[in-house]
N, C-alpha and C positions, 0 to 999 in steps of 0.2 A: 683545417685537415687534421686527422686522427690518425694515427697508428699505432700499432701493438709496441709496447716496451723492448721486445726483442728484435723488431724491426728497427727502432728508431737507434737502439745500440749499436744494430750493425751498422745503419746509415752514420752513426757518431765515427766509428771507426773508420770506413771508408772514407769519410768526409776529412778527417784530420789526417790520414795518410797520403791521400791527396791534395792535399793541401799542402804539405810536407814537401810534396814531392814536386810543385810547381818549380821549374827551372833545374831540376835536378837531373845527373845521369841517370841513372835506371829509375825505371817507370814500372806502373804497375797498371794491368786492366782493370778498371774499379768494377767493371762489369762482369768478369769473371774471379775477383777476385774472395776469397774464402777464409773466413775467421777460423784461428785453429780452434779445436773443443778444447774447452776448457776442464781441466780437473775439477773434483767437485769440491763444493767450498767447504764442505766440513771434510777430517782427515781422519784416518785409522788410529789404530793404539799407538800410545806412544812409541815411538823409535821403529815402529814397523816400517819397512819398503815393500814394494807392489810386488819385486820377484821378475819386473821385467827383463827382457833379452839386452843385449846394446844396441841392436836396431831401434828398441823402442825404451827411451831413457824411464829411470824412477821418477814417479812422481816424487813431489815436494810434500813427503808425510811427518804429521807431528801429533800427539797428545793435543787431543780437546781441551781448550783452557791455559795452553802455553803460555806463559807470560812474555809479553818482551817490553824491556823497560826501556823506555824511547825519548831520549833528550832532543824532541824534533820539534820546531814551530818556525814561523817568520822572523819577526825582529824585535817582539817586545813579550811581557807578560799577559799581554791582549788577544794576543796574536799566535797562541801555541794550541796544544790539544785539548784544552780544559778551558772552563771560563774562570775568567779572570773576577776577583771578586768587584772590581769597580764597573764592569761589564752586569755581573750577576747580582750583584747587591745583596738583598736579604732571600732571594729570590726570582727569577724569572721565567715566565712563560712565553715559549715560541711557538709560532706558525702550527707546529705539529701538535699543538695542544699540550706537550710537555710539560713538567716547571723543573727548571734546571738549578742548582744551587753554586758557588763558587767550589770549584775544584772537581765537579762533575765533567767529563767530558763530552764535548762539545754532539750534537746531532751525526755529523758525518763519522767520526771516530767510535761513538755507540754503535753505529753500523756496520764499520768495520769490523768491529769485535762480533758482533752476531753474524755476519757472514761468512769469515773466514774462521770462526770458534776458536777464540783467541782473546787472552784477558790483557789490554795495555795500562802498564804501569808509567804515568807521567812523571816523567823527569830532568822536563824542561826549565831551564834556567829565566827564560824571557829574554836571551841576549842575541846579538843578530849572528848571523852563521858563523861567522870568520871567531867571534867571541864566544859563541857556547861551544864548539871543538876547543878552541884554548882551553875552557873550564876544566871539560873532561879529558885534553889529550895524556893527563897523567894518571887518569884514573879510570881508564877504558874498560876495566874488568866490571865497572859498577852499571855499564849501560848497554844496549843491544844495539839499537841505533840511534843517530845521532845527527844535527845540520850540522853542515860544516861548508864552507867555500870548494868550488871545483877543485883548484890549487892545491889548496890543504888536503882534502880527502885523496886526490892523488899522490900529492908529496908523500904521505904518513901510509898510504895505500902501496905505495912500492918499498915501503920499509917492515911492512907484513900489520902494521896497526889496524890496517881497514881491509876489509873483506875483497877480494877478488870475484864479484858478480858474474864477470863474464865466465868463467867457467864453470856456472851451473844454468848458462844460457838455454840448454838442452831440456832441462826440467823448467825452464819461464817461457813456456809458449808464446804468451802475449805478448812480452818484452821481445822475446826472440824477434817475431814476424812484425813487432814496431822498428827495431834495428833494421832485419833483414831489407825491410820495404824500403827504408830509407838510412841509405849507407851514409850519407854526410851527417844524419844526427849520429851515428856511430862514431863516422870519424872525429867530430865533435869531442867525445866524453872517453875515447881511448884515452890509457895514461901510459901503456907501454907498448909501443910498435914491434918488439920481437915475441910478449905474449899474445897482443891483444886485450890487455888486460882491461877492465872496465872497474870504476871502484867507487862511483855512485850512481843513483837513478837521477837522470836530468829531470830540471823542471823548465815547464814553457808556460811563461805567461803570455800565451796566444803565441803565435809563431806564423812565419813568412808574411807579416803583416806591418803596417807603418806603426811606431810606437809613439812618439810624441808628434807635435806640429804646433806650429804658432796661429796664435791666438789673438783677436782684434775685437775693439768695440764697434761692430761694421756699424752701427746708426752714427757714431762721431764721425767715419769717413764717408758715409752719404749727405749727411748736414754741411760738411767742409765742398765736397768735391762735385755734388749732383745737381741739375737744374740748368736753366735758362741764362745768360748774360750772367754777369759777374756776380762775384759773393761780397755781401755786404755784412757790416758789423757794427752795432754802436760802440764797442770797444773791444780790443785788443791789446795782448804783448807785444815786446819785440823780440825777434829772434836775437840767438847770441852771435856774437861776431863769429862768422865760420871759422872751424877749424879743418874738420873733415874734408877730405879732397876726392874726387871723382873716381870709381873703382871701374865704371861701366864705359865705353868708348865716349869720347867727345865728338864724334864724327864719322860718317861711313852708316853702313846698316846692317842690322841683325835680326835673322828669322828664329823665331820661336813656334815649334808645335805647340797648340793648345786644344784644350776641350772648346767646342762650342757651346756658347751659351746656356743652350737647353741639356746640354750632356749627349747628345746624338750621334756624336762623332768628333773627329778633330779635325782643324783648321790651324791656319800657318796665318801667324799676326806679325808684323816688320816694327820693330824699335828704327825709325829712322832719323838720326843724330842730324843729318845734314837737314832738315827739316825743322826739327824742333831743338834741336842743341841738347845738350846733356841737361838735367836740371839743377845737380848739385853746382857745376859751373858757373850757370847763370844766377843763381841766387848766392853764391860765393863771391861773385862781379859787382852784385848789388850790395853786399855788405850785412851790417844788422837792419833788418826791415821790418815793418809792424805785419801782424798776424794776418790782416787782412789782404795786402800787397802779396806776401808769399802765399797765400791760396790761389791766389788770381793768376799769378806765375805759374805753379804745377797745373791748374786747370787748361791754361793756354797749351803748357808743354805737352799735356797728355791729348790734347784735343790737336796736335800738330806733328809731335812725334808718331804718333797713333794714326794718323790720317783719317780722323773723326772715327775711328772704329768703335770706339766706346760711347759716343753720343753724348747726350747729356748723363747718364748714368757712367759717369766717370770713375765712379769708386769701384765698379768693377773690375779694374786696373788690379784692383788688390782684393776685394773679397768676391769677386762672381767666380764661375763655375769655368770661365773664360780667363782667369786672371795671370798676369805676367809681370806681375812686379818685380823688382830687384832692388839690391842694396842700395843704391844712391837714390830712386824711389821713395824709396822706405825711410831714408834719411830726411827727403825734401817734406815728405810727410809728416816725420814726427815735429820737424819745424814745426809745421801749421798746426799740428795739434797741440802743442806745447804753449804755444804764443796765440790760442784760442779758447782759452778756458773758458770765458765769458759765455761763449757762445755753445761750448760743448755740456759743460756742468753747472754753469753760473755762479763760479766761482773766481780765482785769481789764480787759482794752481792745477796742474795736472799733471801728472807724471807719464812720461812715453813707456820706455821700456822698464820692465820691473819683473823681479822674481818671483816666487809664489810666498817664500817666506826670506824675507832678506839679510836676516840673522843666522840662516842655517845653511852652512856650506853643500849639505845633501841636494839643496836647491838652487844654492846660488850658480853651482856650475851649469845648471842648464843657459846660464848666459853664454859663455864659451862655447857651449853646443850649439846657440842659434848662431855664433858667429861665423863654425865652420859651414854651416848652410848658405849664410849669406854671400861669402867671401870665397866658395869653391875649397874648404879645406877638409882634407880627408883626415879622420883619426880621430876625431873630437868627438866621435859616438860612438867610439868602437866596441865590440860585443867582447875585448880583453886588454885592459888597458888602454893604450892609445893606437896601437897596431892596427896596418892596413895593409895590404899587398900593394905595389906598383904595378905597372903595364909589364914589366919582366918576371913577374910572379916573387920577385923577394920583397920579404918583409921589410916594411918602414916605420918608422915609431915621429907620430908626430911632435912630441916634446924634442924631437932631434931636427924637426925642419923647419928653415927660414920662413917659409911660408905661413906658417901657422902664427910665427911671432910678429908678422908683418899684418897678419888679419887681426889679430890682436891689438896692437897698434891702432888699425883703423875702428876699433871699438872703441878704445879710449878716447880718439878724436871724437867722438858719438859722445862719449859722457862729458867731456869737457864743453861740451854745449849747452849741457844739460838737460839730454835728451834721454840720462838714464835716471833711475828712480832717487831721492834722495838718501834713502834710507840704504839703497843697495852701496852706493857710494861711501856712507859713513855708518857703519853700525855700530858705533860707540854704545849708545844707548840700549844696545841690545833688544830692541823691539823690532816687529816687524809689522808695517802700516798696511792695513787692510785696504787694498785700492781699489779692488774690485768690490768690495762690501761698500765700500764710500765714497763711488762714483770717480774716484780720482784717478782711476788707471787706465792707459788706454792697451797694453799689448805685451804676453809674456810668450815663452815657450813651453809646452807643460803636454798631460794628459787631457784629451779632449774631455774622456766622460766626468772625471771629478770636476774639471774647471768649468764645463758648461753647464754643473748644476744647479751654477745662481741664477740660471736663465726660469728654472722652473719658479711659477707665481707662489709658492709656499714658503718658498727662502727669503722672500720681502726685499730682495736685494735690488733688482732693475725695476723701474716703472714702465709703463706699456709703451712700445717703441724700441725700447733699451735691448741691445743683444751684443751679447758675447760669444764669438763663434770661432772656430776651427777655420782658417783660410791654407789657401796654396802654399805649397814649399816655394821659396823665391827662384828666381833664375841665377845663375850664377856661372862663372868661365871653371868648369870641372877638367883637369887634366887626366883626359883617360885616354889619351894615347891618339885620339884626334890631332892634328896639326895647329899647334897653337890652344888648344884645349877646345873644350864642345862647351858652347852658351848651351845649357838648358837647366832642367830640374832636376834635382838627383837628392836622394835621402839617406843619411847614413842609420837614420833610426828607424832598425828594423829588425822585428822580433826572431830570437833564435834561442837556442839553450841557454838559459840563466846560466848567473855566475855562483848560485847555491844549489846546493843538492842535499837528499840525505843519504848516508854510507850506514854500512855494518860492521860492526866495534870486534874484531877479530877476539880482543880478548872476553869480551863480554859474552860471545858464543862460543867459544872455546870448548870442546870436549860435551855439546850439547847441540844433538843432531835437530833437538825439536824446536829451539830456539833458532838455529840457523835456516831451518827449511820455513820456518814462520815468517821470519825477517823475509826472505827470497819470495815467499809466497804474496805478502802485505805489498813488496813491488811489482810482482808479476799481476797480481788482481786491480792495480792500481792503472795498467795501461791495458787493461779488459776495456770492451766497451761498457759493460755497465760501470766498471770501475771510474774511467773517463767523465763518464756521467756525474757519479757520485762526487770526486773530485770537484769539479765545477760546482755543481749547483745543488749540492746536501741530498739528502736522503728523499724520496718518491714524495713524501709527505712535505715539500716543500714545492712540489712540482704539480702542475694543473694535467689532472687526468678527466676522464670522461664517467659518463656514468658504468661502462664495465672496467675502468681501472685500467685504461690505456693512454699514453701521452696525449695531449693537444700538442699541435706542432705548430711552426711557422717555418716560412723560408729564410735561411741566413746564408747569405753569400752562396746562394743557388741549393743547398741542403736545407732538409727540414730539420729542426731542433725542438727539442722541447720549451714549451713556456712555462714560465713560472707562474705558482698559483698567485692564486688574488692575494690571499692572506700573507703569503711570500712580500709582495709587492706594497703591500701595507706597511707590513713591518718595516720592512727595507726602508723607507721613507719617515716613519715613527723612530726606528732606534737611530738608522745611522746617515738621515737626512738625503737619503738617496744615493750616497754612497756604495755604491756595489761593494766595491774590494774591501773597503772597513766592514759591510755588514757579514759577507762571506767568510771572514777571517775570524772576525772577534767573536760572531753568532753560532755561523753555521759549524765552521771547523773547515771548509772547504778552501780550496786555492792557495793551501800553502805549500805546496809542491806539486810533481808530478805535473800531469799537462791539464794545463787550462785552458777550456773554451771561452773565445769570446761571445758566445750567441748570448751567456747569462749576464754579461756586462751591458750589450748592445740593448736588450729591454729595459734597462734602468737608465739608459741615457736619455737627455731631454731632445725635446724636437730640434730641438734649435743644435743640440750637439751632433745630435744625427742626420741634421743637413747639412753640416760642414764638412765634416767626416765621409758623408756621401759625395761631396763634389771632391774630396782626395780619393776618394775608392777609386769612382769613376776613373779619374786620370791615372792612376795606378792600373789600372785594367787597359788601359786603352794605350797606355806605354808613353805617356807624357808626364810623369814620375817615374824615375829610373832608381834602382836602389840596389842592395848587393844583393847576390844570389845565394842562396844555399846548395853551393854545389860547385863544384871545380870546374871553373868557365874556361871559355877559348881565349879571353881577354880576362887576366887573372886579376885586375883593377875591380872586375866587377864580384870579385871574390869575398864571400862573409867570412872573417876572422874565426876558427875556431873557439870557443869560450876558453877553452884550457888546452895548451900544447904540452905533449908529453915529455917534459924533462926530466931527466934523470935525477938524484939526490945530490948527488955532487953540485948538476948545473942547479939546481935550485938553492943551494946552501950559497953559492958564487950572486945568484941572482939576489938573493937576501941580503948579501953585503953591501949591496948598491942602495942604502938605506934614503937616500932621495928620491930616488924613482918605485919602493915600497906603497902598500896604502897607507901608512904613515907618515910618509914623508913629503916633501914638495908638491906632491899632485895628488892627494886625498881628494876622496867624493863622501868622503862621510862627513856626519852631521856636525863631529864638534873638529874637524880638520880643517886644515889650510890648501887652495889650491894654487900654484904660482899664475896659472891661466887666469883664473878670477881675478887676482889682483893686480897681474898688468891691465885688466880692462880699469881697473881702479886708478892704479898708479902710473901706468905706462911702463916704458923702458927701465924707470927708477927702480923698479922692483927688482931686490937683488943685486942693483948696482951692473944690468947687465949692458947697458948702452945702446945696444942697438938688436937687432933682428938675426947680425950671423954672430956677433956674440953671447947671445942667448942660446941659440941652436948648441954652438960650440962649448959652452960652459956644460950643459946636458951630458955631450957625446963625449967631452975629453976628461973634465972635471967631475961628473956625477956617476961614472958608468957605462952610459947609454952605448957607446961603441960596443963595450963587451956582452950586455945586456941583450944588445941587438942578435948578436953573434951565436948567441947561446937559443934565444927563441929560432932564430934562423935555422941551426942544426937540430932544434926539435921538430920543425915544418918539414923539413928536408926528409926527415926519419917517416914523421905522417903521412906523408904524400906518398913518398916509396911504398908504406905498408898499405896506403889506399890502392895504389894499383895492383896488389896482389889478391883484393876485394874480387877483382873481374868484374 
């Protein structure tokens, strides 16, 4: 299908607005929605104003060629506005036919200069958003725009260090329309509930969609569980002495809504513990057993507990569109996997659960995020710290919840059985084992697109028939307000406003209307239809067009979206091994901030990656996977926590005193940091000498300032909710 560029731009705007509004309070009629008319791309002479009346706010005008000093980027020298020397080498020719050198602006930002009539001076130091802001905060007069975390930009905005862009919304028609159509987005970036101040432009790495997923070597599951008769093997290992105890019931029945195998609708599956028992309890009673016996016990359990529902394709309990697996069943499967390496990879060793980089805390934290999904614990994958809402609308902090530490101790029991990778448990050698590449890893929790690239034949990782794929999120007991909790699938890994953004330096633009207006215009343009395409895809030269210069499109989540050019696709594989995010950020300069569409990434996902993600997408669409809503919901438990809350400077100063709870404290998610939740998975309650779940939660609440921290966050939320109610 072919559409004109202008029509595609409008469709993209409507698409993103409609997606953001799914489940939200106020909605727009996409059929009657009209995109505001944009101001001209180029601008009048320096300092001139349009002379409009109060009824029509003045346009953002500035001198052609106005210089913006921009300390903006993602998190390294490779992912800034300019090409890094390591990436560019002695010169690099990209799919647009142009040759770029180290220090040259990337194609996206060359186009921004051309469209807006500005000149960009790249001041980015190549840091994370938090560190980049810290580098400049004492020299803000040297930059006009800079990266920062939402919390820091808001905190310093309240001090007048960062410009309140909320004061200029009437002159920013695209950004204003975006926020008016999406009040929940506005709520998430409001820095002051008295003034409605906004101190940063929000960044969406996709929105209102699942983010991370469980991934499994599905061929291994099929080898162990499928087929007639008993499983046999010439050799196997022994399972470890059992430590993990049942989480799911040991008797009775529970019913789970699941998608039909063919994806055509929803049906109810029954777990009959009276008929099949609890598989963990049965295995534990048998003690340490050989791998063959373990597999046959699991096969028999699946047949009996599910009444033959899965037939001889028992693997579908875990990997099918109609999967209904839970934590206990996963533990049983992990025992079978680890005890049968001879069958699965022809060696004497295979790792059950692992993280992408076992020596990198930024990746290790994904293990406790998986814990939350396995055992029904909120706050483990929150959009802000470890916060979530309970059913009464009160803020809770997973770090102060007894249930969180009980779940982590269950994961420690799994670890004690040798079901978590050796290198996750011991990083002393400072190395990460390449489990996927070496055919020695079974499962981890991560991003679908980047991790399923290994399935592509060009990677030379998997042999024919081997397959690493996203699988359905597990069934767990979630305390969503229903009596006794609700056995269901729920994911907290839900895309919303990211924790980073770009702000305008008050000192940098002080006394210079040209700089201020150009910076505001850049933000506004990024939320225009054309700007959203540019910030996702890069310039038109990287997008497929027909002979008439119109975009060639494809159907993505019900909307027509541009296809990437053939040369772009080839270059992505050549230069970034198919990793869309690395290619976009390192070479094109897109997806560094603002609103990123997942449509580009989807085109770069392997066939296997699309298969697993398709199962999950269907389940979400049919309601069998629930998730936080980007709305003020009737049951607050389902409400997504705003990315930043409007705490005052005095409140933030108090919060920063609770050093164990800050980003560099006991619960860090940074690469070089440490995280108590991760450490408890490895060491159990011995970590920090906590002793038990009650003592752990109490230590955070009483000794580390958790109670006071939560009170300050609650006060900010109360003010924000009151402000939200005034928006109508």
